[in-house]
TORLUM-813967 format. One line per 8 residues: their letters; for each residue x negated, z, y negated of C-alpha. Coordinates in steps of 0.2 Angstrom, whole numbers. Layout:
<atoms>
a> X Z Y | ...
</atoms>
This chain:
<atoms>
xxxxxxxx> 170 122 -300 | 155 112 -293 | 140 123 -290 | 121 118 -293 | 121 110 -276 | 138 102 -279 | 136 81 -275 | 144 77 -290
xxxxxxxx> 128 87 -298 | 117 76 -285 | 117 59 -296 | 109 51 -310 | 119 45 -326 | 112 30 -324 | 98 23 -313 | 84 11 -318
xxxxxxxx> 96 -3 -319 | 109 7 -326 | 117 8 -308 | 124 25 -304 | 115 29 -285 | 109 46 -279 | 90 51 -280 | 89 52 -261
xxxxxxxx> 96 34 -259 | 87 28 -245 | 98 39 -234 | 88 54 -238 | 70 49 -242 | 69 50 -259 | 63 34 -263 | 77 27 -275
xxxxxxxx> 66 10 -275 | 71 6 -257 | 86 0 -263 | 85 -16 -267 | 93 -29 -255 | 109 -39 -263 | 126 -41 -254 | 120 -60 -247
xxxxxxxx> 104 -53 -240 | 110 -37 -236 | 127 -39 -228 | 133 -56 -228 | 115 -64 -219 | 112 -53 -207 | 133 -51 -202 | 133 -69 -200
xxxxxxxx> 120 -72 -187 | 127 -56 -179 | 143 -63 -174 | 136 -80 -171 | 124 -73 -159 | 119 -86 -145 | 137 -90 -142 | 140 -100 -156
xxxxxxxx> 128 -112 -146 | 132 -107 -126 | 150 -102 -127 | 160 -112 -135 | 162 -126 -121 | 163 -112 -109 | 179 -104 -119 | 187 -122 -124
xxxxxxxx> 184 -127 -108 | 191 -115 -96 | 206 -109 -109 | 210 -122 -117 | 212 -127 -135 | 227 -116 -137 | 223 -101 -128 | 205 -100 -135
xxxxxxxx> 213 -101 -151 | 224 -87 -148 | 209 -77 -140 | 200 -80 -157 | 215 -74 -167 | 215 -57 -156 | 197 -55 -157 | 196 -56 -176
xxxxxxxx> 211 -46 -179 | 205 -33 -167 | 189 -35 -179 | 196 -35 -196 | 207 -20 -192 | 190 -10 -192 | 183 -21 -205 | 198 -14 -218
xxxxxxxx> 194 4 -211 | 174 1 -217 | 180 -4 -235 | 191 8 -237 | 179 23 -230 | 165 13 -240 | 172 12 -257 | 180 30 -257
xxxxxxxx> 163 37 -262 | 141 33 -260 | 139 28 -243 | 118 35 -240 | 106 25 -225 | 113 26 -209 | 128 15 -210 | 145 18 -199
xxxxxxxx> 135 34 -192 | 136 41 -211 | 156 37 -212 | 159 44 -198 | 150 58 -197 | 153 66 -214 | 174 61 -209 | 174 68 -194
xxxxxxxx> 159 80 -191 | 144 84 -183 | 149 84 -167 | 159 70 -167 | 149 60 -179 | 133 62 -171 | 139 59 -152 | 144 44 -157
xxxxxxxx> 132 40 -171 | 118 42 -155 | 128 29 -144 | 130 18 -158 | 111 19 -159 | 110 16 -139 | 121 2 -143 | 110 -6 -154
xxxxxxxx> 94 -3 -143 | 99 -13 -129 | 109 -26 -138 | 91 -29 -145 | 84 -30 -127 | 100 -41 -123 | 97 -53 -138 | 78 -54 -132
xxxxxxxx> 82 -58 -115 | 94 -71 -119 | 82 -78 -131 | 68 -78 -116 | 79 -88 -104 | 85 -99 -116 | 66 -103 -117 | 63 -104 -99
xxxxxxxx> 77 -117 -97 | 70 -129 -106 | 52 -124 -103 | 52 -114 -88 | 38 -119 -73 | 55 -121 -60 | 68 -126 -70 | 79 -139 -62
xxxxxxxx> 83 -158 -67 | 72 -171 -76 | 75 -164 -95 | 64 -149 -94 | 45 -146 -99 | 37 -136 -86 | 24 -128 -95 | 27 -108 -92
xxxxxxxx> 26 -98 -79 | 42 -90 -72 | 45 -72 -63 | 50 -55 -67 | 31 -51 -73 | 29 -65 -83 | 48 -64 -90 | 45 -45 -95
xxxxxxxx> 29 -52 -104 | 38 -65 -113 | 50 -51 -120 | 37 -37 -126 | 28 -51 -135 | 43 -57 -143 | 50 -41 -146 | 33 -37 -155
xxxxxxxx> 36 -51 -167 | 54 -43 -171 | 45 -25 -171 | 32 -30 -183 | 45 -39 -195 | 56 -26 -194 | 41 -9 -197 | 33 -19 -213
xxxxxxxx> 55 -15 -221 | 69 -22 -227 | 61 -34 -240 | 52 -45 -225 | 66 -43 -213 | 79 -49 -227 | 67 -65 -229 | 63 -65 -212
xxxxxxxx> 85 -66 -209 | 88 -79 -224 | 74 -90 -216 | 84 -88 -198 | 102 -91 -208 | 95 -108 -215 | 87 -114 -200 | 107 -109 -189
xxxxxxxx> 114 -118 -203 | 106 -134 -201 | 109 -133 -184 | 127 -132 -186 | 125 -144 -199 | 118 -155 -185 | 129 -153 -172 | 144 -155 -184
xxxxxxxx> 139 -171 -190 | 133 -176 -173 | 153 -177 -167 | 158 -187 -180 | 142 -198 -179 | 138 -202 -161 | 147 -212 -150 | 155 -212 -134
xxxxxxxx> 142 -207 -119 | 141 -202 -102 | 133 -184 -98 | 126 -179 -84 | 128 -162 -78 | 116 -153 -69 | 119 -147 -50 | 128 -132 -47
xxxxxxxx> 118 -118 -40 | 115 -117 -20 | 118 -135 -17 | 104 -148 -12 | 104 -161 -27 | 97 -174 -17 | 114 -175 -7 | 127 -174 -17
xxxxxxxx> 132 -188 -30 | 128 -183 -49 | 140 -178 -59 | 145 -183 -74 | 154 -177 -90 | 160 -188 -105 | 160 -186 -124 | 172 -196 -128
xxxxxxxx> 174 -195 -148 | 188 -191 -157 | 201 -196 -144 | 222 -189 -143 | 221 -191 -124 | 208 -181 -124 | 214 -167 -136 | 230 -168 -125
xxxxxxxx> 220 -165 -107 | 213 -149 -117 | 227 -141 -126 | 231 -131 -108 | 220 -120 -99 | 211 -125 -84 | 202 -109 -77 | 188 -113 -64
xxxxxxxx> 172 -108 -57 | 158 -103 -69 | 146 -117 -64 | 129 -103 -67 | 139 -87 -58 | 151 -96 -44 | 164 -82 -50 | 183 -90 -52
xxxxxxxx> 186 -86 -75 | 202 -78 -79 | 208 -76 -96 | 203 -59 -99 | 184 -64 -92 | 186 -78 -105 | 191 -67 -120 | 177 -55 -113
xxxxxxxx> 165 -66 -114 | 171 -71 -133 | 174 -56 -139 | 156 -53 -133 | 148 -64 -146 | 158 -56 -161 | 155 -38 -162 | 141 -39 -175
xxxxxxxx> 153 -33 -191 | 142 -18 -193 | 126 -26 -195 | 128 -27 -215 | 136 -8 -215 | 120 -3 -205 | 108 -8 -221 | 117 5 -230
xxxxxxxx> 102 14 -238 | 93 -2 -242 | 108 -11 -251 | 108 -8 -271 | 129 -4 -272 | 133 -1 -252 | 150 2 -258 | 153 -13 -267
xxxxxxxx> 142 -23 -255 | 147 -16 -238 | 167 -22 -239 | 162 -39 -251 | 147 -45 -240 | 157 -39 -222 | 174 -48 -228 | 164 -66 -234
xxxxxxxx> 154 -67 -217 | 169 -64 -205 | 179 -76 -215 | 164 -87 -213 | 162 -87 -195 | 179 -87 -191 | 183 -103 -201 | 167 -110 -193
xxxxxxxx> 173 -104 -173 | 189 -116 -178 | 181 -129 -182 | 168 -130 -167 | 186 -127 -157 | 195 -142 -163 | 181 -153 -163 | 174 -150 -146
xxxxxxxx> 194 -152 -138 | 196 -169 -149 | 180 -176 -141 | 173 -169 -125 | 184 -168 -108 | 187 -153 -97 | 171 -160 -85 | 159 -158 -99
xxxxxxxx> 164 -142 -106 | 166 -133 -89 | 151 -141 -83 | 139 -141 -95 | 140 -125 -108 | 124 -132 -119 | 131 -148 -121 | 127 -148 -139
xxxxxxxx> 111 -152 -136 | 117 -168 -126 | 127 -174 -141 | 115 -170 -155 | 108 -183 -166 | 93 -172 -164 | 92 -160 -148 | 79 -150 -155
xxxxxxxx> 86 -144 -171 | 98 -138 -157 | 86 -130 -151 | 81 -122 -165 | 96 -115 -170 | 97 -106 -153 | 82 -98 -153 | 84 -94 -171
xxxxxxxx> 100 -84 -169 | 95 -74 -153 | 80 -69 -163 | 89 -65 -177 | 103 -55 -168 | 88 -45 -160 | 80 -41 -177 | 97 -36 -184
xxxxxxxx> 99 -23 -171 | 82 -17 -170 | 83 -13 -187 | 100 -8 -188 | 96 5 -174 | 80 13 -184 | 91 15 -198 | 104 24 -189
xxxxxxxx> 92 35 -179 | 84 39 -195 | 98 48 -202 | 102 57 -185 | 83 64 -189 | 87 67 -207 | 103 77 -201 | 93 85 -189
xxxxxxxx> 108 87 -177 | 98 84 -161 | 82 96 -166 | 63 90 -163 | 67 77 -150 | 70 66 -165 | 58 73 -177 | 46 57 -175
xxxxxxxx> 60 45 -185 | 60 57 -201 | 45 49 -202 | 44 37 -219 | 30 27 -228 | 27 26 -247 | 41 13 -251 | 54 22 -241
xxxxxxxx> 51 12 -225 | 57 22 -209 | 42 14 -199 | 43 32 -187 | 58 25 -183 | 57 10 -180 | 44 13 -168 | 53 24 -159
xxxxxxxx> 67 12 -157 | 52 -2 -151 | 50 9 -136 | 63 12 -132 | 68 -8 -133 | 54 -11 -121 | 60 2 -108 | 77 -7 -110
xxxxxxxx> 67 -23 -106 | 59 -17 -90 | 78 -16 -82 | 82 -33 -85 | 98 -32 -82 | 106 -45 -92 | 125 -47 -88 | 127 -26 -86
xxxxxxxx> 119 -21 -103 | 129 -34 -111 | 145 -27 -106 | 139 -8 -110 | 134 -14 -128 | 148 -21 -131 | 159 -4 -126 | 147 7 -136
xxxxxxxx> 151 -5 -151 | 171 -3 -149 | 168 16 -147 | 161 14 -164 | 174 4 -171 | 185 16 -164 | 178 29 -172 | 178 22 -189
xxxxxxxx> 196 17 -188 | 200 33 -183 | 189 40 -197 | 199 30 -211 | 214 35 -200 | 211 54 -203 | 207 54 -220 | 225 42 -223
xxxxxxxx> 236 57 -213 | 227 70 -222 | 234 63 -237 | 217 73 -246 | 216 71 -266 | 200 65 -266 | 203 50 -253 | 207 36 -265
xxxxxxxx> 196 20 -260 | 195 6 -273 | 199 -6 -258 | 219 -3 -255 | 222 -17 -242 | 225 -4 -228 | 236 9 -222 | 237 20 -209
xxxxxxxx> 247 8 -197 | 232 -3 -197 | 221 10 -194 | 233 16 -179 | 230 -2 -171 | 214 -3 -173 | 209 12 -165 | 223 7 -150
xxxxxxxx> 216 -11 -149 | 197 -5 -146 | 201 8 -134 | 211 -9 -125 | 197 -21 -128 | 186 -8 -119 | 195 -7 -104 | 198 -25 -102
xxxxxxxx> 179 -28 -105 | 173 -17 -93 | 182 -3 -86 | 169 8 -78 | 159 7 -94 | 171 12 -106 | 175 28 -95 | 156 31 -92
xxxxxxxx> 156 30 -113 | 172 42 -116 | 163 55 -104 | 147 51 -113 | 156 55 -130 | 164 72 -123 | 148 79 -116 | 137 74 -133
xxxxxxxx> 150 83 -141 | 149 99 -133 | 132 96 -134 | 133 96 -152 | 145 110 -153 | 136 121 -142 | 121 118 -151 | 131 121 -171
xxxxxxxx> 128 110 -183 | 130 109 -203 | 146 115 -211 | 143 107 -230 | 151 88 -222 | 169 96 -222 | 179 92 -208 | 193 81 -209
xxxxxxxx> 200 89 -196 | 203 106 -206 | 213 95 -219 | 222 88 -207 | 227 105 -199 | 232 112 -216 | 245 93 -219 | 252 98 -202
xxxxxxxx> 252 116 -205 | 261 114 -222 | 275 101 -213 | 280 111 -199 | 281 127 -210 | 292 116 -223 | 302 111 -206 | 306 130 -202
xxxxxxxx> 323 133 -205 | 328 152 -210 | 347 149 -203 | 342 143 -187 | 333 160 -183 | 339 169 -167 | 337 186 -162 | 328 181 -143
xxxxxxxx> 314 174 -156 | 310 188 -168 | 292 192 -167 | 285 203 -181 | 277 196 -196 | 266 209 -204 | 261 213 -223 | 246 226 -220
xxxxxxxx> 243 234 -237 | 227 243 -238 | 217 251 -252 | 200 246 -244 | 198 237 -227 | 179 248 -224 | 192 264 -224 | 206 255 -212
xxxxxxxx> 196 244 -197 | 208 251 -184 | 223 250 -192 | 220 230 -196 | 214 229 -179 | 231 237 -171 | 242 228 -183 | 233 212 -176
xxxxxxxx> 238 218 -159 | 256 221 -165 | 260 203 -173 | 263 195 -156 | 256 177 -164 | 268 178 -179 | 262 179 -196 | 250 193 -199
xxxxxxxx> 244 197 -219 | 230 209 -226 | 232 214 -244 | 218 222 -250 | 221 229 -271 | 205 231 -281 | 206 238 -296 | 195 235 -309
xxxxxxxx> 193 235 -329 | 191 213 -336 | 183 219 -350 | 169 224 -339 | 167 208 -329 | 178 213 -313 | 190 204 -306 | 206 209 -296
xxxxxxxx> 203 201 -280 | 222 199 -275 | 237 195 -285 | 245 208 -274 | 237 224 -288 | 246 212 -303 | 263 214 -295 | 274 228 -285
xxxxxxxx> 278 227 -266 | 294 224 -269 | 291 207 -279 | 276 205 -265 | 288 203 -251 | 299 190 -255 | 284 179 -264 | 274 178 -246
xxxxxxxx> 284 165 -237 | 273 149 -231 | 290 140 -227 | 299 148 -216 | 288 159 -212 | 288 176 -222 | 285 196 -219 | 298 204 -210
xxxxxxxx> 286 221 -207 | 278 230 -220 | 264 240 -214 | 256 256 -223 | 243 269 -219 | 248 286 -220 | 247 298 -236 | 238 312 -231
xxxxxxxx> 223 322 -237 | 210 315 -222 | 193 310 -229 | 192 290 -230 | 178 284 -215 | 169 269 -219 | 170 260 -201 | 159 246 -207
xxxxxxxx> 144 257 -204 | 148 261 -186 | 158 247 -179 | 145 233 -173 | 156 219 -179 | 151 222 -196 | 132 227 -195 | 123 219 -209
xxxxxxxx> 105 214 -211 | 93 223 -219 | 93 211 -236 | 111 210 -237 | 114 194 -233 | 121 185 -216 | 115 169 -210 | 119 154 -219
xxxxxxxx> 117 165 -238 | 134 171 -237 | 136 189 -245 | 134 204 -235 | 151 212 -231 | 145 230 -239 | 144 218 -255 | 161 212 -255
xxxxxxxx> 171 227 -254 | 168 245 -263 | 162 259 -253 | 177 272 -248 | 185 285 -259 | 175 300 -260 | 185 316 -256 | 194 325 -268
xxxxxxxx> 192 311 -279 | 209 304 -287 | 219 292 -280 | 226 277 -286 | 245 278 -281 | 255 295 -282 | 267 301 -268 | 282 296 -280
xxxxxxxx> 275 280 -279 | 270 278 -259 | 289 283 -255 | 297 271 -267 | 287 259 -260 | 295 261 -241 | 311 263 -248 | 311 247 -260
xxxxxxxx> 304 240 -243 | 322 247 -234 | 333 241 -246 | 325 225 -247 | 330 225 -225 | 311 223 -219 | 307 235 -208 | 291 248 -211
xxxxxxxx> 279 255 -201 | 266 272 -208 | 250 274 -196 | 243 291 -197 | 225 293 -187 | 222 277 -182 | 205 282 -181 | 204 292 -168
xxxxxxxx> 211 277 -155 | 201 273 -140 | 190 261 -145 | 193 251 -128 | 212 250 -132 | 205 239 -148 | 194 228 -140 | 199 208 -135
xxxxxxxx> 195 210 -118 | 206 217 -103 | 209 238 -101 | 209 237 -83 | 193 246 -82 | 197 258 -98 | 202 276 -96 | 220 278 -91
xxxxxxxx> 231 283 -107 | 251 286 -112 | 260 277 -126 | 273 288 -129 | 290 283 -139 | 303 294 -147 | 316 283 -152 | 328 295 -156
xxxxxxxx> 328 304 -175 | 321 321 -170 | 326 326 -189 | 343 322 -182 | 345 335 -169 | 365 335 -170 | 378 323 -166 | 377 314 -152
xxxxxxxx> 358 310 -152 | 356 303 -133 | 361 287 -139 | 349 273 -147 | 353 263 -162 | 345 249 -170 | 330 257 -177 | 328 265 -159
xxxxxxxx> 328 249 -151 | 314 242 -164 | 303 256 -159 | 304 250 -138 | 301 232 -144 | 287 236 -154 | 278 248 -141 | 281 234 -128
xxxxxxxx> 275 220 -139 | 258 232 -138 | 259 235 -119 | 258 216 -118 | 241 214 -127 | 228 214 -112 | 218 229 -119 | 234 239 -117
xxxxxxxx> 238 232 -100 | 234 249 -92 | 242 262 -102 | 260 269 -97 | 272 269 -107 | 285 283 -111 | 301 285 -116 | 308 302 -121
xxxxxxxx> 326 304 -123 | 331 318 -132 | 348 329 -125 | 362 337 -136 | 367 355 -132 | 383 347 -125 | 375 331 -115 | 374 333 -98
xxxxxxxx> 356 328 -90 | 355 312 -82 | 368 304 -90 | 360 295 -104 | 344 294 -97 | 356 286 -84 | 362 273 -98 | 343 270 -107
xxxxxxxx> 338 265 -90 | 350 252 -87 | 346 247 -105 | 328 245 -101 | 332 233 -85 | 342 223 -96 | 328 221 -108 | 314 220 -96
xxxxxxxx> 304 234 -102 | 296 242 -89 | 294 262 -95 | 293 278 -88 | 309 290 -95 | 308 307 -100 | 322 320 -105 | 320 332 -117
xxxxxxxx> 332 346 -124 | 333 344 -141 | 345 353 -155 | 348 369 -142 | 355 380 -157 | 367 369 -161 | 384 376 -159 | 399 365 -150
xxxxxxxx> 409 364 -163 | 398 362 -178 | 403 344 -188 | 389 331 -184 | 376 326 -196 | 375 312 -208 | 357 302 -206 | 347 310 -220
xxxxxxxx> 354 328 -221 | 338 335 -219 | 328 323 -228 | 341 324 -243 | 343 341 -245 | 360 345 -236 | 352 359 -226 | 340 368 -237
xxxxxxxx> 323 365 -239 | 317 378 -229 | 328 373 -213 | 320 356 -213 | 304 361 -213 | 307 373 -197 | 317 357 -192 | 301 347 -192
xxxxxxxx> 287 359 -187 | 298 362 -171 | 299 342 -169 | 280 342 -170 | 279 354 -156 | 289 347 -146 | 280 331 -147 | 264 337 -144
xxxxxxxx> 269 349 -129 | 274 335 -121 | 258 322 -123 | 250 338 -112 | 261 334 -101 | 255 319 -86 | 266 308 -73 | 265 326 -61
xxxxxxxx> 275 336 -74 | 262 351 -76 | 254 355 -90 | 238 347 -93 | 243 333 -81 | 235 330 -63 | 218 330 -61 | 208 315 -58
xxxxxxxx> 194 309 -50 | 177 321 -50 | 187 332 -60 | 190 324 -76 | 210 324 -87 | 223 315 -82 | 230 301 -93 | 231 306 -111
xxxxxxxx> 244 301 -126 | 231 287 -134 | 249 281 -145 | 264 289 -151 | 279 281 -160 | 290 291 -170 | 307 288 -181 | 305 286 -196
xxxxxxxx> 320 293 -207 | 325 284 -222 | 317 293 -238 | 332 303 -249 | 344 293 -260 | 336 305 -274 | 319 299 -281 | 314 315 -285
xxxxxxxx> 313 321 -266 | 301 311 -261 | 287 323 -263 | 296 334 -252 | 302 319 -240 | 283 315 -236 | 280 333 -234 | 289 333 -221
xxxxxxxx> 284 318 -213 | 265 326 -215 | 272 342 -204 | 282 331 -191 | 267 318 -187 | 254 333 -188 | 239 335 -176 | 246 322 -165
xxxxxxxx> 232 309 -164 | 235 290 -167 | 253 290 -174 | 266 275 -180 | 282 280 -187 | 294 268 -188 | 311 262 -198 | 318 246 -191
xxxxxxxx> 333 239 -199 | 333 221 -192 | 341 218 -172 | 325 213 -163 | 330 213 -142 | 342 204 -133 | 347 202 -115 | 355 183 -117
x> 342 170 -107
</atoms>
């Protein structure tokens, strides 16, 4: 049911123009009017300009000249397939609900959680910051190639001084222009981007017309760097016009040295350059906080932009291969100017694409940073980025990002930054694919995007291809980015983040757990893989906290179900907290299985007259603040459970019903454990740490039925082996490692000492159980010719109530006497250091006889158990009905 803070209630029914949108639509700024960009201006234009960048004017000849037309087309197809896979994931997530400010960061963080989303969001932000700097540095280089004072050749206009300081000054001035546009809001940015789009479109149109309208010509190529231009004859490239021979020569690859760097080109290096220029598919998604309808605009606008740029790139590849020879393509990457009808228009296109790419990166970075700051994942360090104008423009985040870009410009390492930027982009793309893949695999009912042209296969392929491209472009940067992501995730995990976003990991765990539970086949169970599957029933957890912890130690990685029964009057507004209060335990045991996991052992507290204790008051783990609420606003535990039953008050369960529960469980072939006086367990034995430094204790095991003294008690049956197994499991818990396991073997009057002990030691050796074996004489009053007793003769009344009571008292005295004996054999045990007493018994395991067949004798049976276990300290009375030990490998 939706609460007052439910996202479903955060939406108005109708916005100002009839569209549904959240009140804090502008990325949490609280200004709904900030959403004013259309699909074309908000998504198509920035995405097209980012995917073109400067590559469309200066790297077409580089790709086709070295790779040839066929390999160039293959590279372009592979690059766009990788991008298209991510676009499909973006479309699916964007159409699955309301998308607020932050674009890709918002999609990732609300799916994978704040730790992964915050780390990748910060890396994506840094990628946009560095991308802005790379675009500005490329723009400065393009300007200086024409107007720089140190330019070679006769075509340059040598008016601008060059050098590190001058280059930094030019970049800073351009950054000021870009930052000013972004700081004034998304509306001005959209208009500036549209103007830039018109300039780039006009420039590309002039290039396309020039391929057809310009006749063949020879073009003088610039001398290679490091050569003396006066001593080397000039080189020429040829623009042949549409020519079949030119196309045939350009079909195959012809990798050679890059004339700008002198490095030998390969398929991987050329592909990396091409792919670097196409990684702008998130430019529109980054503007999600300013879009009128982001769930519609992001998928539609991104798909249009990808299809449009793909068509233009293919057209330019074909035209270049038909009209330009290999020498021109490899020797002059800016040959568009040389063949253009009006060369200045090509320069305008180059400058416009670089300027628009820098604007897109800066405004995208500011929106991501503002979303990170609003989510408060990194604390006060991002606090200035929360500042917004009256119109909802996050100018604080723009200034913050402007300062970081200025710092990057100081480095001026264009080639190094370009590889890092692309790798960081690919990390974000892989995370988007992973988010969509996780949602699809989780099969959550609320994941039903209106965009359906995707599957988990496309998501998985997108993740793999992005990771492959990362290491293909720069293995060092790829490894460093993954390491940085891990460190940031660890930092955010340690710092803690909001838990109200929802974690797809929890949905995946549920889905996988359910799937594998259904695969469990009870027909394939084997005794050597047996483990306890406990169902613990308590009246009130406040009074059974030590038992809860002891049962948790006994489960050995098995199922542990806690049943707390609360009875109340529904007419008074009380609800039954668990279904267990509506059904009996016999129907509860078979109805609890989770696939192949179902309880095989019932654990109950002992039915005695001990006054209930409130362990929540003394246990530090359950200490509550004064106001009764815990951190995060959740109610205190004291308000979830009623106080313990007052001494002398009536009980909800009668002795008859209690024993009937035990009898019914045994009839259903379930093991039964009755726990008495667990509140006296040593506290260090219930802790999660190691018990190596704790006081030495004994764990005593009596694997034979003490209420059946005659009839050869010197052997161990299935129930006795079950006691041994449970005691051994407890000794494997770190808190019980230092406790010594003692097994007491009762000798009958006709048994010779040592024989039964030898058999038991051989059995323990086969079972790999380390324990101390002690023989005690029990049933000395029996005569040699007396017939053997059937199990249950005493509890069924076959020998008389007085004789059974006397037997229980004698057994109790025997156990208490052995509890006072240490390993040294003398009463009281050996003296410890500094006069301290020797080891004491911390826990006793007793054989639990079966209840009588006559329900009328249930109260008498319970009285015998009370006598048997009286004053023994913490005691577990156990009856096992299933084989649990195995000597096979």
